[in-house]
C-alpha positions, 0 to 999 in steps of 0.5 A: 353832298358835302361842300369842302370847308375853306382849308386851303392857303396858297403861300405867297412867293415872297415868304422867307425860305426855310432852313435846315439849321436847327441851332435856333431851336436848340438855343430856345429849348436850352433856356427853357420856357418853351410852349409847343404847338403841334399839328398833323405833321408830327404824326406822319412818321407814325403812319397818320397822314397830314392834311396839306403836305405832300400826299396830304388827305385834303387832295382826296378827302373832305372832312366831316363838318359839324353841320352835316353830322348833326343834320343828316342821319345818312351823314352820321352813318357814313361817318361812323362806318368810315371812322369805325374802319379807320379806328382799327388802324388809327388806334394802333398808331404809336408815338414816333421819335418826334413825340418822344423828343417832345416828352423828353424835353418836358421831363427835362423841364424845358417846356411850359406846356404842349398844345396839339391840334391833333386828335390822335393822343400820341403826345399823351402816349409818349409821356407828355403831361398836361397836353391841351388837345385843342380839337379833342381826342378820338379815344373818347365819345360824347353824347350830344343829348345827355353829354355822357363821355365814354371810351372809344374802345367800348363804342368800337366793340358795340359797332363790331357787334352791330355790324358783323362781317364789316370788312371793306378795304379803305383807299386811305386813312385820314388825320381825323381817323376817317377812312376813305370808303365809297357809299356802296362800301358804307352800305347799311352800316348800323349806327348805335345810340348812347347807352344812357339816353339813346341819343346821338353819339359823336367823337369828342373832337371839334369837327370843321365848322364847329368852334373850339370851346372858349375856355379851352382857347383861353387856357391856351392863350394863358399858356402863350402869355406864360411862355418865353417862346413858341415852338410850332411842330408840323403845322401849316397854320392854315386855320385860325385855331392854331394861327391865333396863338402864333400871332399872339406870341409874335404880337407880345414879342415872343420868338416863334420858331417853326419846324415844318417842311413846307411853308406855313401861314405863320412864317412871317411871324417866325424867327426861323422855319426849319424845313426838316422832318420832325423826327430828324429835327427834334432828335438832332436837337435833343442830341445837341442838348444832351437830352436822352430820347426814349427810343423804344420801337413804335410798333 
């Protein structure tokens, strides 16, 4: 039985309140030099739930840990059954107005970079360039034995062939692409090995309990050093993987601005927290700056 990772954070009563005024965000972007750090909240409008917001998946779902995945054949069977089903929905998600606004700010030269804690690839799909995927990407698969990287769509094809008729109805889809299935629904789902060496395949993402590669962390730290300000979009900053960059920016005297409807663990370090949905806030900011946002349908 998996134990729940330590992912909770209770906001203290004396945190500064949020605002609906986007002017500080517009002001920061107008001068450029902004580094974006995004979390699951920016993808909720694309149909991908977040972890901790209203209806967040942590209320019903324990994410897979690296230790469980590598230590248990049954855990891997359960993960790949759930993730295979989740990928059918997750892989069809499209960028929303928030992702497109970030891409538009980048095209206008207002950003120094984008760091995302998300594994959905939606910033890339929206057109943002040079995105640092802090926790990796679900559209890639890595072999834990030989290190071979392959496309998720190819693994999906192989899993379809190995599990004909696998059509359970999930109770929900989570930000890590994992669908909620019972053990009975997982059944005897067949997991396929690496085509190169026969080793264990894992999504190219950082599981809970696994560390972000040090060189990736240092790259992000360098981006913080080079930026004039840090704009956090849709992250509660509960875990240290994102919070450390907020602390770094604040310690260096760089303004930290947060757009997140709920309080975050970084609020004390921020000059403002805008408590609005990401799509609404960012399209409003884009309008004030005269930055056109591609409004193609996300369907």
